[in-house]
N, C-alpha and C positions, 0 to 999 in steps of 0.2 A: 029299213037301214039306216041309220044317220052317221055320216062322217064330216072331218075338216075338209078333206080333199074336193076341191072343186073341177079338177081337169078330167073329164071323163069323156072317153073315145069309145063308142063302140063300133064294131065291125065284125068283120069275117076272116076267123084265122086262116091264112094262105101258106103257112110254113111251121112244121113242127119238126127239130130236129133233136133226139134225145140221145145222149151217150150215159156212162156210168154213173156220173154225177150231177150233171146239168143238163138243162133244156133251154134250147132258143125257140121263141116263139115269133112270129112274126102274123101282126094284124093289120089289114086293108080297113081304115075307116074313112070313108070317102076318098079325097085324094092326098090323104095323110097315111103313111106305112109306119107304123110302132113296130119297134122290136125289144123284146125283152128277154132276160136272161133270169131264169130259175133254178131251183133246185128240181133234179130229176122226180124226186118225192113231191113236191108242189105241183108239178106239171101232170103226174100219173093221178094225184088225188083230185085235181081238175078235169080227169078224163078229155084234157084238151085235143083235138084232133083237127085238121086240115077241114074247113068246110062248117066248121062250127062258128055259133054266132058267141063273141064274149067282149067284155068292156074292160079295156085298160084302164087303170086311175092312177093318174100321175100327181104324185106331192114330193116337190124337190124343193132344196133348199138354196140352191144356185141353180140360175139359168145365164148361159153366156151366149151372148149375139155377136155374132160375126158379119162382116159385110166382105165381098170379093175386092181383091185388089184394084186398084184404077189403072 
């Protein structure tokens, strides 16, 4: 598979919360926690469940950096 996205995080699904229309998927990739909101249909099609191995592919047009106040 070829993609233009370069930010890929492979890890273990640690949370799957589904409601009628949406699903929240949490992935633990090393020291990083990635949370994604997708449609319920997409989550069901992927058959994502806690403990599954998955890859989060990130392609963003904006990245905002912040630092704590001094």
